[in-house]
N, C-alpha and C positions, 0 to 999 in steps of 0.2 A: 506319529514324531517323522519327517521327513529326514533323510539321510541323506545330509550331507560331508558331512567327514567320516571317512572311513577306512578304520586298521587291520593288515597283516603283518600274522607274528611269522616269523616262516626262519625252518633253519639253516644252518649254511650247508649243510649236507641234506635238504628234501627237493631240487632238481627246482623245477620249476609252478607245478604243476597250481597251488596251494595262491600264488601267484596271479596264476592265471587266470582261477576263478574267482578271485575277487577282483582282477584289473575289468574281467568282463561284469561283475555284477556294479564297478562303480559303474563302466562307461553305459550301464544299459540308464540306470538315474541322473547321472549327470554328478558324482560326488565325487566329492577328491576322494585320493589313491597314500597310506601313508605306511612303511611297508618300516616292517623290523626287521632285522637278521638275527638270530641270537649267535651262535657256539660259548654254546654251557662247561666251563672250561675241567675234566679232573681234574682239577690241578692246587697241588696239597706239597704249600713249601716245609721243605723240611727244616729240622731244626737248626739249630744257630749251637755249636760247639762252646764247652762251658768254658769257663776262665778265660787264659788270651788266645786261644783259638792251637792250639800249638797240641796233638791228641800225644800220648803218650805210645812213648810205636817197642815195643810191636803191634801191642794183640787190636792197640787203639786205632791206628791206621786202618786198617785194614775196614774197623767201622768207616770212618773220613772218606776215608778214597770212597766206598762204596754210595753217602750221601754226594761225596760232587758230581758225582754222575748221573747219581736221581734226578740232582740237578739241572746236567744241564742236556738231560731226553726233559726235565719237562720246559727247560725251556724250547728247545728246540720243536718242542712237542709244542710253546706255544708261540711260536716262527710259522710252521707249521698254517694254524690255525686262525693267523692272523690272517696271513696270502687266501687259505682258503673265502676265508671268511673279505674279503677285498675285491675278489676275484666274482663272487657271487653275489658281488651287489654291482660290482661290474656290469654281470650278464642282467640280470631286473634292472638297473635303470639302461636300459638299451632296449629290454623285449617293451617294457613303458614307456620308453619313446617314441615308435614306433604305433602305437596304436592310439596318439593322441590323448593323450592321459594329464591332467594334472595329479604331479603328486610327490611324494623325498620319498625318497628312500637309505635307513639310518642302519645303522650297524652295535651291539653292544660283545660283548667278553665282558662275561663276570661270575661267580662261581653260581651255585645249584640254588642259595640262599638268596641270592639276588633278583635269579630272574623275575621272583615274581612283582618285586618293584619296580624295580626297568620298564613290566610290561604294562603298572598299572601306576605310574608318570603319563603316558604314550594313549594310556583307554580316556582317563580319565577326560579330557582335548578332543574327546574321538562320539560316535552317536555313535556307531558298533562295530564291535571286533570277529571277523571271520573268519571260522577256522576251517584250516582242508582238512581233507585228507592225511595227509604226509603229518602233521602238524596234531592232529588224530594221533595213528600212526604211531608216533614218538612220544614213552612213557616217562623220556627224563625233561624235558621239556614239557610236552601235552599241557597236566594238568597242574603247573606252576600257571602255564596262560590264562589259565581257565581260570583257575582262584585271581589272580594281579587281572585279566580283567571281567571279568563277572564279579566276584564276591569285595573286593575293593574297591570296587567304582559307582556299581548299582545298577553302569551301562547294561548293554543288553550282547548278545554273544550270538554268531550265525557258526552254527555247524551242519559242514557239507564233508556228507561222509563220503565214500569212494562209488561210482557211481549214479549218484545224485542232480539230476539234472537243475541245477541252483538259478534262482531269480529271482529280485525280488519286488517281483510282477508279478505272484504266482494266481492264478483263476480260482482253482479251493484252495481253504484254510481251513484244517481240527486243528479245535480252541478246546486245549483243553481245559476243565474247567473244576473249581473241586470250596469255587468260596473262599479263596484262602487272600490274605498279602503277596504270596507270588503270581498268583495266577495274576492275579490283579493288574500289577506291572506289568508284569508279561503282553495279556491287553492292552497296555495305554501304550508301548512301548511301540507295539508293531502298532498300530490306530493309522497307519499309511497304508499300511499293505493291506489290511482288511478294509478301508475304505473305501477299497480301490478292488479291492478281488471280485467276483462273480459270486463266488457263494462260499458265503463261512460257515460252521458249520460245530456250534456251541455242544459239544461233547459232556457231559457227566459219566459215569459209572459207579454202582450200586448210589442214585443220592437220596438224600434221604427229607423230607420235610419239612426241617427245623427251622425254627422260625428265626432264632440269632444265629444260623447260620448260609442253604439254602433256602428261604424263606417255606411262602404255603409249597412257590409248584417253581421249585429248585429251575434252575440256566433263563428262569424269563424276565429276572432286571437289567445279571449284564447283557441282555439276549437285547434288547429297549435301549438300554446305554451305547453298540455298538448300533443299532437304529438310530441313533441319533445326532452316530456322525457317521452317514451314509452308509454304513451296512446293508449288506443284504445277509440276516441270520437266519438260520433254520437249529434246532435246539433237538440234544439230539441225549433221554435218558437208557444209557444200553445197561444191563443186566452180569455186574460178570457169573456167572454163572460157572464161580468157582473157576473162575482165571486168572492170572495175574492184572489189573489195571493198565498195564505197561500193552500185554497183547493182546485186549479189547482191545485197547487205543488204535494198537498200530493192523491189526484186520478193520478198522474202521476207517483206517484211513485208506487203505486199499479199497476196500467199499467203494467209499465215493471218489476215487481213484483223484484226492485231494496231492496238493503241489509241496503242499510247507503245515507241518502245526508245530506250534508256535502254545509252550507249558512255560512254567513255572519252575524255580531251578531250586527245591530244597537242601538244606543240610547247616547243620549250624559250624564253626571255621574250625572242628575237633572229623566237622565229616569228610572235607573235600575233597578227596583223595576217591573218598567213595562216589561221588558224584561224578566225578568222570570214567567213573571201574562203569557206575551205572551210565553214562553216556553212551561206550562203547560195548557195556552186555546192548541197549536198545539197538546199535543199527546194526549188531551180526545178529540176524538170521529176521531185524524186519526190510521194511521195502526205507529202501535208498533213496531217503527227503528230506532235507534240509527239517531242522530245528533249531529255533530260537525259542531262543533262550533268557531270561531276565532273572534276577531276587528281589 
């Protein structure tokens, strides 16, 4: 797929690091950038008073006053958050205007349960969602954004950890292959990247030559598929030697000087947050490489 429309989601308190990364990648391939600035509020509305709203004095009056004070604090917090949200959006617009990009910047203030749906609506009309290091480090927004953009749309996500030199034109790419549907979709979504790379290493860990899975020669089928699309492919079949597959793949990415890792995102709806935790655990202690995920 050629990336012509890219979505980047950031928090109102994240600064501009994630947006700068996304903007640089869009400038690299001539893509349009849509930025969504979010500020999920810890807003819990107070329950209304019973009856005619007049509390019984004096016992209930203290409760009513406390409720009113809480409501006023919530309104004040809402006003502050909205001001911060608009200020961040203006700063991002100024940044992107200076970079001569085609872009739009939108804001959304919604409760935690609605974040995923707000992201989904925008990701459906994008080719790729970029998750930067600030969002990746946000335990409140991060999982909901990944859920909405990856699981609910079928669109790919590029995770860029802190310290990674992100590019949409990597020279060397490691493709994690296991003959599952998710891995196949990741390869399909990354075809434009893979066909332009100098070297693509299809990597299998402890592959078994089973006819209804990896085939008699594990990795040969997907290598042939990629070759037909112009990719320069090598197949690496690695033993785990008792180590987790993620550790083996990460070390292989280091050994081959990879610029990006392409892999399928697994997990049912119940395991979505576990996937996000898995992504963050993958990044901690692993090479700082962009991770291209598809579901």
